[in-house]
N, C-alpha and C positions, 0 to 999 in steps of 0.2 A: 160694640166694636161694628155692630151692622148699620149704625146711623153714619158711619164715617166713608163708606162705600170703598174701603181700602181693597185696592186690586180688581174694581169692577170696571175696567176700561178695556177697549180694543187694544191698547198697547201692551197690557199686562198679560191678557188672554192670548195675544199672538206670541209674545216673548216666550211664555210658559210651555205653550204648545210646541213650538219650534225646539225648545231645550229639551223638552220630554221626548220628543223624536229622537234629537241626538242621544239622550240617555239610552233610550232602548237599542239603537244602533251600536253603541260602544259596550254596552252589555252583551248583545249578541255575538258580536266579533271578538270579544274578550273569551266568551265560553268555546269560539271556534278557533281560539289561539291565534288569530290574525291580526298583528299589530297594526298595520297599515289602515284596516277598516276600523280598528278602535280609536285611532287618532283621527280618522275621519268624523266619527261620531263626536269626539271631544270639540272639533271645529265647528259641527253642527250646534253643539251647545253654546258656545261663543257665540256664534252667528245669532241664536235666540235672544241674548242679552243686547246685541249691537241693534237688532231689529226693533226690540223694545224701545231701546233708548231713541233711536230714529223716529219712530211713531209718537213717542212721548214729545219730542222736540217739534213735530208737525203738528201738534195740537190734539192728539188722541188719546193723551193721558189724563190723568187727574188734574185738576186745576189747582194751581198753589193756593193755599189759604192765607188770607189777609191778616197779619198780626194785629191785634188789639193794642190800643195804648195801654200802657201799665196799671192804670188805675181803674180800668172798666172790665166787666165781666162779660163772656161772651153769652149768647143765649142757651148755650147747653149747661152753663154753670149757674145760672140763676135758680 
């Protein structure tokens, strides 16, 4: 898996960090029994996904792999 660079992009890191902050906010407000703060944290979690998708669309995500024709092997399969 280390050769695939799965998740090692600015878009992935930014989206995950924002979602993690939202998770922490939601968890804190859930313990404090504050529904408004909990839902604000949930909005932050969704915003992390949206930011990650926007950054990927802007070219900061992982490049899409080209499909090999059906009779040929990729370099990693040889």
